[in-house]
C-alpha positions in Angstrom: -4.9 -6.2 -2.6 -6.8 -9.6 -2.5 -5.3 -13.4 -2.6 -6.9 -16.0 -4.7 -6.9 -18.0 -0.9 -9.0 -14.7 1.0 -11.2 -14.6 -2.2 -12.0 -18.7 -1.7 -12.1 -18.4 2.0 -14.8 -15.7 1.6 -16.6 -17.3 -0.5 -16.8 -20.5 1.4 -17.7 -18.3 5.0 -20.5 -16.4 2.8 -18.6 -13.0 3.1 -17.9 -12.0 0.1 -19.5 -8.8 0.0 -17.8 -7.6 3.4 -14.7 -8.2 1.3 -16.0 -6.6 -1.8 -17.2 -3.9 0.8 -13.3 -4.0 2.0 -12.1 -3.1 -2.1 -14.4 -0.3 -1.9 -13.0 1.4 1.3 -9.3 1.1 -0.1 -10.4 2.7 -3.3 -9.4 -0.2 -5.7 -13.0 -0.5 -6.3 -15.1 2.3 -7.2 -18.6 3.4 -9.3 -17.5 4.5 -12.8 -19.6 6.3 -15.2 -20.3 6.2 -19.0 -20.9 9.9 -20.7 -22.7 10.4 -24.1 -21.0 12.5 -26.7 -23.6 15.0 -26.3 -22.7 15.1 -22.4 -18.9 14.9 -23.0 -19.4 18.1 -25.7 -21.7 20.0 -23.2 -19.1 19.3 -20.1 -15.8 20.1 -21.8 -17.4 23.1 -23.5 -18.4 24.6 -20.2 -14.8 23.8 -18.6 -13.3 25.5 -22.0 -11.2 22.4 -22.5 -13.6 21.2 -26.0 -11.3 19.3 -28.6 -13.5 17.4 -31.6 -12.0 14.2 -31.3 -13.3 14.7 -27.7 -16.8 14.2 -29.4 -17.5 10.0 -28.5 -18.6 7.9 -25.8 -16.7 8.0 -22.8 -15.8 5.8 -19.8 -14.9 7.8 -16.8 -13.2 6.5 -13.8 -11.4 8.3 -10.8 -7.6 6.7 -9.3 -5.8 7.8 -6.3 -2.6 8.1 -8.8 -2.3 11.1 -10.8 -2.0 9.6 -14.4 -1.4 12.8 -16.5 1.8 13.8 -14.3 2.7 10.1 -15.3 2.6 10.2 -18.6 4.1 13.7 -19.0 7.1 11.9 -17.3 6.8 9.6 -20.1 4.9 6.6 -18.9 3.5 4.4 -21.6 -0.2 3.6 -22.3 -1.8 0.8 -23.7 -5.3 -0.4 -23.5 -7.1 -3.5 -23.9 -10.4 -4.8 -24.6 -12.0 -7.9 -23.8 -15.4 -9.8 -23.3 -15.9 -11.6 -20.3 -18.7 -14.5 -19.5 -19.9 -15.2 -16.1 -20.7 -18.2 -14.6 -24.6 -17.7 -15.4 -24.2 -16.7 -19.2 -23.8 -12.9 -19.1 -21.2 -11.3 -20.5 -19.1 -8.4 -19.2 -17.3 -5.6 -21.4 -13.7 -5.3 -19.8 -11.4 -2.8 -21.2 -8.2 -2.1 -19.3 -5.6 0.4 -19.7 -2.1 0.3 -18.2 0.1 3.2 -17.5 3.7 2.0 -16.2 3.1 0.3 -13.0 -0.5 0.8 -12.9 -3.5 -0.8 -14.5 -7.2 0.1 -14.6 -10.1 -1.8 -15.5 -13.3 -1.1 -16.5 -16.5 -3.5 -15.9 -19.1 -3.1 -18.0 -21.7 -5.8 -17.7 -23.5 -6.0 -21.1 -27.5 -5.9 -19.5 -30.0 -3.3 -21.3 -30.5 -1.6 -24.1 -28.2 1.1 -23.6 -25.0 -0.8 -23.2 -25.2 -1.6 -27.0 -24.1 2.0 -27.6 -20.6 1.7 -25.8 -20.4 -2.0 -27.8 -20.9 -0.1 -30.9 -18.3 2.6 -29.8 -15.7 0.3 -28.9 -16.1 -1.8 -32.1 -15.8 1.4 -34.2 -12.5 3.3 -32.6 -15.3 5.8 -31.1 -14.4 5.2 -27.3 -12.4 7.4 -24.8 -11.1 6.8 -21.7 -11.4 9.5 -18.8 -8.6 9.1 -15.6 -9.7 11.8 -13.4 -7.5 11.6 -9.5 -9.2 11.9 -6.9 -10.1 16.3 -5.4 -9.2 17.0 -9.0 -10.7 18.3 -12.2 -7.8 17.0 -14.4 -8.3 13.7 -16.1 -6.1 12.0 -18.5 -8.0 11.0 -21.6 -7.2 7.9 -23.9 -8.7 6.4 -27.0 -9.0 2.8 -26.9 -8.3 0.6 -30.1 -11.2 -1.0 -32.2 -12.6 -4.4 -30.7 -13.7 -7.4 -32.4 -16.9 -7.6 -30.9 -19.4 -8.6 -33.6 -21.4 -11.4 -32.7 -21.5 -9.7 -28.6 -25.5 -8.2 -28.1 -26.4 -7.1 -24.7 -28.1 -9.9 -22.6 -31.3 -9.7 -19.7 -30.8 -10.7 -16.5 -33.1 -13.9 -14.9 -31.6 -14.0 -11.2 -30.3 -10.8 -10.2 -29.0 -12.2 -6.8 -26.3 -14.8 -8.7 -25.6 -12.3 -11.5 -24.9 -9.9 -8.5 -22.5 -12.8 -6.7 -20.9 -13.4 -10.1 -19.8 -9.5 -11.0 -18.5 -9.6 -7.8 -16.5 -12.8 -8.0 -15.0 -11.2 -11.4 -14.2 -7.6 -9.6 -12.5 -9.5 -6.8 -10.7 -11.9 -9.1 -9.3 -8.7 -11.4 -8.3 -7.0 -8.2 -6.4 -10.2 -7.0 -2.9 -10.2 -6.4 -1.9 -13.9 -7.1 -3.7 -13.2 -10.7 -1.6 -9.9 -11.3 1.9 -11.8 -10.4 1.1 -14.3 -13.1 -0.3 -12.0 -16.3 1.2 -9.1 -15.5 4.2 -9.2 -13.1 5.9 -5.4 -13.9 2.2 -4.3 -12.5 2.3 -3.0 -8.8 -1.0 -1.5 -8.6 -4.5 -2.3 -10.0 -8.1 -1.0 -9.6 -11.4 -1.2 -11.1 -14.7 0.6 -12.1 -17.6 -0.9 -12.1 -20.2 0.6 -15.0 -23.7 0.0 -14.6 -26.2 0.7 -17.2 -29.2 2.7 -15.9 -31.6 -1.0 -16.6 -29.1 -3.0 -14.4 -29.0 -0.5 -11.2 -32.9 -0.8 -11.4 -33.0 -4.0 -11.8 -30.6 -4.1 -8.2 -32.7 -1.8 -6.5 -35.8 -3.7 -6.9 -34.7 -6.9 -5.9 -35.3 -6.8 -1.9 -33.4 -10.6 -2.4 -30.0 -9.2 -3.7 -27.3 -8.1 -1.6 -27.2 -4.2 -2.2 -23.2 -3.1 -2.1 -23.3 0.4 -3.0 -21.4 0.6 -7.0 -24.5 -1.0 -8.2 -26.1 2.2 -7.7 
């Protein structure tokens, strides 16, 4: 993981994005995916694993660890939902799920109209989380608790370069070993999935001046 000092040094030296790429290479930071209820029904029906309670918006992430095995062994699952405001004013939905000594964050920048669906699902207790182990079709399915998000609405991005910088800083802060020891000392491993709307992906692709890191595509 990373320390607060190493992140600050990388920021001052203009090497923040190489640090992000280190997190990607270590499997700590990965792209996530948001599946609509229709997509979930189609996939689970094809696999023969459909259950009525799965018919909801679902955040999908990958882990190096076997969450299913941990839960079967008695590990307790906890989830929390929070809205974080970036330095530039844009808001990010952070959904965290903890399984024993493991902690995984889903970071969803609230940019574009399509993110309204996940906000509504989070408020209505209709959001699921799917955590799959690498190279496996098996996944742990968990359900989030309803969140108080009545005043939150998706926003826009005026300066994509600053926005990418702000998101990168947030991701590194969530992976920071110093913050982990302070806030959740019993957690030994943290990872993160960045879930970008199609609108945000298009903005980054069109902004030639923005640093292109692979998890925004």
